[in-house]
N, C-alpha and C positions, 0 to 999 in steps of 0.2 A: 604328727610329722616326726621323722627321725633323721638326724644328721649323722651319717655313718662315715667314719674316717679311718684311714689306714696310715700307719707311721712308715716313713721311708727309712730304709736301712742304708746309711752312708757312713763311710769312714774317711778320715783325712789322709793326706799323702803318706804319713809315717805310720799309719795304722792305729793311731790313738783316738780315743773318743773326742768328739768336739763338744764344746760347752754351749750353753744356751738352748736348753731343751725346748723352750717356747718360742724361740725366735731364729734359730739357725739350723744346724745340721739335722736334728731329728724333729724339730718342731714346726716345720713349714706347713704341712697339711693340718696339723693340730691347731696352729695359730689361725689359719683361714677358717677351719671348722668352728672354732670357738667364736670368731667374729660373726659367722653366718648364723650360728645358734643364738647369739645375743640379739642380732637384728630381727630374727624370726620371732623371738619371744616378745620383743617390743611391738611387733605387728600383731600380737595376740595369739600366736600359736603355742601349743604345748610341745616342747622340744626335749628329746632325749639324745644324747651323744653316745655313740657306740664306737668300737674299733673292730676291724676285721680280725678273725681268729688267726693266730700265728701258726704257720705250717712248718717252720723250721725247729729243729731240736735245740735245747739249751746249749749243747756242745757246739753246734754250728754257729749259733748266735754269738757265743763267746769268742769263737775264732774270727768272726766278722766284726767283733767289737761293736755290736749293735747296742743301741740305746735301750734303757729299761722301758717297759711298757707304760703307756699313759694310764692315768688313774680313771679309766672309763670302762664300763662293762663290755664284754665281748658279745658281738651280735650272733644270733643263731638264725637259721632260716625261718623258724616259726615266729620269731619276733617281728618279722616283716608284716605279718597278718594284722598286727595291732595298730598299724599306722595308716594314715591316708596318703602320705607322701614321703619320699626319701631324697636326701641329697648325699650322693656318694662322693667322698673325697678320695681320689685315686692318684697316687704317684705314678709317673710314667716309667715304663721299662721297655726300651726299644720302641717307643712310640705307641705303647699299648698299656693295658692295666698290669700292675704288678701281680706276681704269682698268688699272693694271699687273697687278693680281690677276685681273681679268676677262679680260684679254688672254691671260694664262697659261692660265687655264681653257679658253679657246677653242682653245688650241694643243694640247690633249690629245686631239683627235679620233682620232688613230691608236691611242692606248691604248684608247679607247672601242670602236673597231672590233674589236680583238682581245680585249676583256674583260680587259686586263692588270691592272686595279685592282680587280676583283671580289673581295670578301672581305677587303679591307683596312679600316683604321679611320681616322677623322679627328675632330679637335676644332677648335674655332674660338675665337680671342680677338680682341678689337677695341679700337680707340681712337677717341675722338670729341672734338670741341671742347667739347661741353657734356654734362651728364648725360642729356639727352634727344636726343642727336645721332644716335641710330640704331644703337646697339650690338647690340640684339636683332634689328632688321630686317636688319642686315648678316649676321648668322648665318642668319636665316631665308631670305634671298634667295640664300645660298650652298648651301643644302640641295639644290636641284634638281641642281646639279653633282654632288654626292655621290651622289644617288639614281640618276642616269643612269649613273654609273660602277659602281654596286653597292658603294659604300663605306659602311660602317656608321658612323653619326654617334654620337659619345660625348659627351653633355653632362655638366655637373658638378652639376646640380641645386642645392640650397641646403645641401649638406653643409658648405661652408665657412661658419663662423659670421659672418664679416665681411660676407657678403651680406645678412644680416638686421639689421645694426647700423645703426640710424637716428640715431645720435648725430652722424654727420657724413656727407658725401657720399662714397660708395664706388662706384667703377665696377665693371663686370662684372654678370653675371646668371646665371640657371640655364643659359644657353647656353655660357658660358665666361668666362674672366677678361677684364679690360679696364682701360683707363686713360682719364682725362679730361685733355686737354691745355690746355683754355681756348681762347678765341677767338684769342689771340695766342701761344699755346703756352707761357704762363708758368707754368702749373700742372704740377708734377712728379708722378711716380707715388708714391702714398703707401705707407706700410708695410702698411696693410690690403689695398691692391690687390696688393701683392707677395705677401702671404700667400695671397690667392686664387689668384694665379699659381702659387705653390709647390704648392698643393693640386691644381691642374689637372695640373701636370707629374707629380706623384706618382701621382694616381689614374689618369691616362691610361696611364702606364707600367705600372702594376700590372694594369690591365684588359687591355691588349694582351698583356702578358707571360703572364697566366693563360691567355688563349686560345692563344697560340703554344705554351706548354708542354703544354697539354691536347691540342692537335692533334698534337704530336710524340709524346706518350705513347700516343695512340690508334694512330698509325702504327706505333710500336714494338710495341705489343701485338698488332696485326694481323699484323705480320711474324713475331713470336715464336710466335703461335698455329699457324702453318703447320708449323713444325718438330716440335712435339709430336704433331700429328696424323699426320704422315708416319712418325715413329718408333714411335708407339703402334700403328699399324694392323697391322704384322707380329706384334707380341706378342699382340694381341687375337685374330688369326686362328689363331695356334698354340694358345692356351689353350683356346678352345672346341672345337678338334678333339680335344684329349686328353680333355676332359671330356664329349665328345659322347655316349658310351654311357650315362652316368648321367643326363645332362640330357634325352636323347630320351624316356626312359620317362615322366617326369612330363609331358613335352610332349604325348605321345599321350593320356595320361589326362586332360589338361586339356580337350580338346574334349568328351569324354564327360561330364565334370562340367558343362561349359557347356551341353550339350544337355539335361542333366537339369534345369538351372535354367531353361532356355528354355520347357520344357513348362508348369511352373506359371505362368510369366509370361504364358501365353495368357489367363489370367483378367484380365489388365490392360486389354484393350480396353474393358471396361465403363466405367472412368473416362475412357478416351480418347474414347468417344462423347459423354461429357458435356461435353468441352471445346469442340466446335463451337458450343454455345449462346453463350458469351461471344464466340467468334470472329465470329459474325454481327453482334453489336453493334458490334465494332470496324470491320467492313467498311463499315457504313453511313456513318460520318463520312468514311471514306477516299474514298467516291464523291463526296461533296460537295467535298472539297478538290481533286479532279481536274477539277472543272468549270471553275474559273477561278483559285482561290487568290488570290495577291497580284499576279498578272500583269494588267496593264491596258493594252490596246492600242487602245482606242476601241470604238465600237459602243454598243449599248443596255445600259442598266444591268441589265436582267433577265438578261443573259448572264453576269453575274459574281456570285459568291457573296459574301455580306457577311462 
């Protein structure tokens, strides 16, 4: 399983860097990602945290006063083949994925061509400036990428009680965990949001782990079933041969008994002839449905059944 995260590029009002890499301006997605990774590891998963490749030049990043990169390896499309599942951490940009995440998705065409990601699993968590900044739409607009690759999407629902806690603002949704940074990045990730992140890491790891274990058990059972069949066949062939003399006599007598029972069964056709009467009633509606049914391709209304 891979936890893939992207850093959000934010500056404060006066254009200076904001402090708190792990908890404020540049650390929201990273903080959530690390909590998810920690929880997934505790659930028994092998976790690697990556970050999306940067698509902006150092000059542009300097003018934006962007934070330095996190100390995590940069993901490549081929890396996705090595994992059973992914949790994509995506900051919102106008209610959808940021450019670096979209660019990475666009670079996976080779994997799509070979079906390399079919049957894998993915979840999504997001971060936005406000509580209505598009965390759900970011997940929704990422689903086509997963669908085209044949990746099964794993949401979290509302199993985490913090998501229904209205006593304070809590980021996240049924689609995945989240955080709210504030317009200037001053709002940090809350304990309740970290609890939702922990739930997503644990539940995703258990979900994928159950599938992987079941798939392995099925493969092992299929491989083990071939051996007993091969060894049992000689024994079964030998035993019937020895018992053949005693078994053949009842076998010959069986057809005679069957023939005897077949003769009285000749009286059965009488109820059989009574069955066609209901059969005629059923065939009448069948003819009506074949006239047009629910198919409508134009023409006069009398050509279609109601």
